C-alpha positions as CSV (number, residue, x, y, z in Angstrom):
1,X,-28.7,-25.2,9.1
2,X,-28.3,-22.9,12.1
3,X,-24.6,-22.8,11.5
4,X,-24.4,-22.3,7.8
5,X,-27.5,-21.6,5.8
6,X,-29.2,-19.2,8.2
7,X,-26.1,-17.0,8.7
8,X,-25.5,-17.0,5.0
9,X,-29.2,-16.0,4.3
10,X,-28.9,-13.1,6.9
11,X,-25.7,-11.9,5.2
12,X,-27.2,-11.8,1.8
13,X,-30.3,-10.0,3.2
14,X,-28.1,-7.3,4.8
15,X,-26.2,-6.9,1.4
16,X,-29.5,-6.4,-0.4
17,X,-30.5,-3.7,2.0
18,X,-27.1,-2.0,1.7
19,X,-27.6,-1.6,-2.0
20,X,-30.6,0.5,-1.4
21,X,-29.1,2.7,1.4
22,X,-25.6,4.0,0.6
23,X,-25.4,7.3,2.6
24,X,-27.1,8.9,5.4
25,X,-29.5,10.9,3.3
26,X,-30.7,7.7,1.3
27,X,-34.0,6.1,2.0
28,X,-36.3,3.6,0.5
29,X,-38.4,0.5,1.0
30,X,-37.8,-3.1,-0.1
31,X,-40.3,-5.9,0.2
32,X,-39.7,-9.3,1.5
33,X,-42.1,-11.7,-0.2
34,X,-41.0,-14.8,1.4
35,X,-43.4,-15.8,4.4
36,X,-40.8,-17.7,6.0
37,X,-39.5,-14.4,7.6
38,X,-42.6,-14.5,9.9
39,X,-43.6,-17.9,10.5
40,X,-40.3,-20.1,11.0
41,X,-38.3,-20.8,14.0
42,X,-35.6,-18.5,12.8
43,X,-38.0,-15.6,12.1
44,X,-37.2,-13.7,15.4
45,X,-33.5,-13.9,14.4
46,X,-34.2,-12.2,11.1
47,X,-36.3,-9.6,12.5
48,X,-33.7,-8.8,15.2
49,X,-31.0,-8.5,12.8
50,X,-32.9,-6.0,10.7
51,X,-34.1,-4.0,13.7
52,X,-30.5,-3.8,15.0
53,X,-29.4,-2.6,11.7
54,X,-31.9,0.4,11.7
55,X,-34.7,-1.1,9.6
56,X,-38.4,-0.6,10.4
57,X,-41.1,-3.3,9.6
58,X,-44.6,-2.7,8.4
59,X,-47.3,-4.8,6.8
60,X,-49.5,-1.7,6.2
61,X,-49.3,-0.2,2.5
62,X,-50.7,3.1,3.8
63,X,-47.9,3.4,6.3
64,X,-45.3,2.8,3.6
65,X,-47.0,5.5,1.5
66,X,-46.8,8.0,4.2
67,X,-43.2,7.2,4.9
68,X,-42.2,7.7,1.3
69,X,-44.3,10.9,1.0
70,X,-42.8,12.4,4.0
71,X,-39.2,11.7,3.2
72,X,-39.8,13.0,-0.3
73,X,-40.9,16.3,0.8
74,X,-38.3,16.7,3.6
75,X,-34.6,17.8,3.4
76,X,-31.9,17.5,5.8
77,X,-33.8,14.9,8.0
78,X,-30.6,13.0,8.7
79,X,-27.4,14.5,9.8
80,X,-24.1,13.2,10.8
81,X,-23.1,13.7,14.4
82,X,-20.1,16.1,14.9
83,X,-16.8,14.4,15.1
84,X,-14.9,14.6,18.4
85,X,-11.9,12.5,19.4
86,X,-13.1,12.3,23.0
87,X,-15.4,9.4,22.0
88,X,-12.6,7.4,20.6
89,X,-11.6,4.6,22.8
90,X,-7.9,4.4,22.1
91,X,-5.8,2.1,24.4
92,X,-2.9,4.0,26.4
93,X,-0.3,1.8,24.7
94,X,-1.1,3.1,21.4
95,X,-1.0,6.7,22.3
96,X,2.1,8.7,21.8
97,X,2.6,12.4,22.7
98,X,2.2,15.2,20.1
99,X,5.4,16.3,18.6
100,X,6.4,18.0,15.2
101,X,7.0,15.6,12.4
102,X,10.8,15.0,11.7
103,X,11.6,13.8,8.4
104,X,14.1,11.0,8.5
105,X,16.8,11.2,5.8
106,X,18.0,7.7,4.8
107,X,21.7,7.1,4.1
108,X,21.0,6.4,0.3
109,X,19.3,9.9,0.3
110,X,22.1,11.7,1.8
111,X,24.6,9.9,-0.3
112,X,22.7,11.0,-3.5
113,X,21.5,14.3,-2.3
114,X,23.8,16.6,-4.5
115,X,24.8,14.8,-7.5
116,X,22.9,12.3,-9.8
117,X,25.7,9.9,-9.8
118,X,25.9,9.8,-5.9
119,X,29.2,11.6,-5.5
120,X,29.0,13.9,-2.4
121,X,30.5,17.6,-2.6
122,X,33.1,16.6,0.0
123,X,34.4,13.8,-2.4
124,X,34.5,16.3,-5.2
125,X,36.4,18.7,-3.1
126,X,38.9,16.0,-2.2
127,X,39.3,15.1,-5.9
128,X,40.0,18.9,-6.7
129,X,42.6,19.0,-4.1
130,X,44.3,15.8,-5.4
131,X,44.4,17.3,-8.8
132,X,46.1,20.4,-7.6
133,X,48.7,18.5,-5.7
134,X,49.3,16.3,-8.9
135,X,49.9,19.3,-11.0
136,X,46.8,18.8,-13.2
137,X,46.1,22.2,-14.7
138,X,43.1,21.5,-16.8
139,X,40.0,23.0,-15.7
140,X,38.0,20.2,-17.3
141,X,37.1,17.6,-14.5
142,X,36.7,14.0,-15.3
143,X,33.4,12.4,-15.3
144,X,32.7,9.4,-12.9
145,X,29.7,7.1,-13.1
146,X,29.9,6.4,-9.4
147,X,31.7,7.2,-6.3
148,X,33.8,4.0,-6.3
149,X,35.3,5.0,-9.9
150,X,36.2,8.2,-8.3
151,X,37.8,6.3,-5.5
152,X,39.9,4.0,-7.8
153,X,41.1,7.0,-9.9
154,X,42.3,8.7,-6.8
155,X,44.1,5.6,-5.6
156,X,45.9,5.0,-9.0
157,X,46.7,8.9,-9.1
158,X,48.1,8.7,-5.7
159,X,50.3,5.8,-6.6
160,X,51.5,7.2,-10.0
161,X,52.2,10.7,-8.9
162,X,53.6,9.6,-5.4
163,X,51.5,12.1,-3.5
164,X,51.2,10.2,-0.2
165,X,47.6,11.1,0.0
166,X,46.8,7.8,1.7
167,X,43.4,7.8,-0.1
168,X,42.0,4.7,1.7
169,X,42.3,6.4,5.0
170,X,41.6,10.0,4.1
171,X,38.8,9.6,1.6
172,X,35.7,11.3,2.6
173,X,33.3,8.3,2.5
174,X,29.7,9.1,2.7
175,X,29.0,6.6,5.6
176,X,30.5,3.5,7.2
177,X,28.9,1.2,4.9
178,X,30.5,2.8,1.7
179,X,33.8,2.7,3.4
180,X,33.6,-0.9,4.1
181,X,32.5,-1.7,0.7
182,X,35.1,0.5,-1.0
183,X,38.0,-1.0,1.1
184,X,36.7,-4.7,0.4
185,X,36.4,-4.2,-3.2
186,X,39.9,-2.6,-3.3
187,X,41.4,-5.7,-1.4
188,X,39.6,-8.0,-4.0
189,X,41.1,-6.0,-6.9
190,X,44.7,-6.3,-5.5
191,X,44.4,-10.1,-4.6
192,X,46.7,-12.1,-7.0
193,X,44.9,-14.6,-9.3
194,X,46.9,-17.7,-9.2
195,X,44.6,-19.6,-11.4
196,X,46.3,-18.1,-14.6
197,X,50.0,-17.8,-14.9
198,X,51.7,-15.9,-17.8
199,X,55.0,-16.9,-19.1
200,X,57.5,-14.3,-20.4
201,X,60.1,-17.1,-21.6
202,X,60.9,-17.9,-25.1
203,X,59.9,-21.0,-26.7
204,X,63.6,-22.4,-26.7
205,X,63.8,-21.5,-22.8
206,X,60.6,-23.3,-22.0
207,X,61.7,-26.5,-24.2
208,X,65.0,-26.4,-22.2
209,X,63.3,-26.1,-18.8
210,X,60.9,-28.8,-19.7
211,X,63.5,-31.1,-20.8
212,X,65.6,-30.5,-17.7
213,X,62.6,-31.4,-15.4
214,X,61.9,-34.5,-17.5
215,X,65.6,-35.7,-17.0
216,X,65.3,-35.1,-13.3
217,X,62.2,-37.2,-13.0
218,X,63.7,-40.0,-15.1
């Protein structure tokens, strides 16, 4: 009882009073009709809880009327204390020196700061120079969905036109992570696929080779 029922009762009693008092300017009275609040072993515990919470007890109806009349006619009888940080007890381990706020810009934000498709101005300038070296006179630039598409196009342009740009080594990557990803994807793209083999032989040549292998085995 002392560990479960009484603590639960005290919490519900406090919640009931909290529905009456919402702000510092609210006031009112509520009546406890249960006599056990005064004639049980736990009565002192209940009284102490309410007194510590700021409630006043009275069994005199006239005193209650005077209280309500006084509060109804008064204004500004309750005020908040002025706020000051000196009264806050902050451990020294949590304190930091005052310094101006510096906005941290992520790699993804710097990577996509200029164009919606993520291509940086340096990469566009590199693309423009490569077009000039390749002798492309059209003023209309190709549109790329992502930086890697531009990277692949420049690698192929360098190989087809023999520009000797060494795109893999000279491309202006946005960051180290992008450089690592582009090179890794390019290596996977160049890796031969041994699972599929395409034959350019005619049917007769295939039949002759197959027959030759069969004779050798026999």
